[in-house]
C-alpha positions as CSV (number, residue, x, y, z in Angstrom):
1,M,31.2,60.6,-33.7
2,D,32.6,63.6,-32.6
3,G,31.7,67.1,-34.2
4,G,31.6,64.8,-37.1
5,N,34.6,62.6,-37.2
6,V,34.6,59.3,-36.6
7,V,36.3,58.6,-33.1
8,A,35.3,55.0,-32.6
9,C,33.8,52.2,-34.6
10,K,31.2,49.4,-33.6
11,S,32.5,45.9,-34.0
12,A,30.7,43.7,-36.6
13,C,29.0,42.2,-33.1
14,E,27.6,45.4,-32.0
15,A,26.4,46.3,-35.4
16,F,24.7,43.4,-36.5
17,N,24.1,41.5,-32.9
18,K,24.5,38.0,-35.8
19,P,26.0,34.7,-33.3
20,E,28.0,34.7,-36.4
21,Y,29.7,38.0,-35.6
22,C,29.6,37.7,-32.1
23,C,31.0,34.1,-31.4
24,T,28.0,32.3,-29.6
25,G,25.5,30.2,-30.4
26,A,26.5,27.6,-32.8
27,F,29.6,29.7,-33.8
28,N,30.8,29.3,-30.0
29,R,34.4,27.5,-31.0
30,P,37.4,28.7,-32.9
31,E,36.7,26.6,-35.3
32,T,33.3,27.6,-36.3
33,C,34.0,31.1,-36.0
34,P,36.7,32.8,-38.3
35,P,37.5,36.0,-38.8
36,T,35.1,38.1,-40.8
37,D,35.7,40.3,-43.5
38,Y,35.0,43.2,-41.0
39,S,37.7,41.9,-38.5
40,K,40.1,41.8,-41.7
41,I,39.6,45.0,-42.4
42,F,41.2,46.0,-38.7
43,K,43.3,42.8,-38.9
44,A,45.1,44.4,-41.9
45,A,45.5,48.1,-40.5
46,C,46.9,47.0,-36.6
47,P,48.3,43.6,-37.0
48,K,49.2,43.1,-33.6
49,A,46.0,44.1,-32.5
50,Y,42.9,42.0,-30.9
51,S,40.3,42.1,-34.1
52,Y,38.0,39.2,-33.3
53,A,36.8,36.5,-30.8
54,Y,39.4,33.9,-31.6
55,D,42.3,36.3,-32.5
56,D,44.7,34.8,-29.8
57,A,47.5,33.6,-32.1
58,S,48.5,36.7,-33.2
59,S,47.7,39.2,-30.7
60,T,48.1,37.3,-27.6
61,F,51.5,37.9,-25.5
62,T,52.7,36.2,-22.7
63,C,56.1,37.0,-21.3
64,T,58.7,34.0,-19.9
65,N,60.4,34.0,-17.0
66,A,58.5,37.3,-15.5
67,N,57.8,37.7,-11.8
68,Y,55.0,40.0,-10.8
69,S,53.5,41.3,-7.7
70,I,50.4,42.5,-7.9
71,V,49.8,44.8,-4.6
72,F,46.5,46.2,-3.2
73,C,46.1,49.0,-0.7
74,P,50.0,48.7,0.0
């Protein structure tokens, strides 16, 4: 909150700290950790945003034939 205005939201993992929301323990695979009602709300509002731990199919993008150079301290 900032002056009564919401400026960010906690993830369900942060808010509830339970394995089913954090995709940990028995929920550590895509098959056992589907999107929750909470992540679905965000996905509906921002379809391309990464909304839960295994949201790769609709939110991870790759480039083909890309040739990037990463240079540190040239």
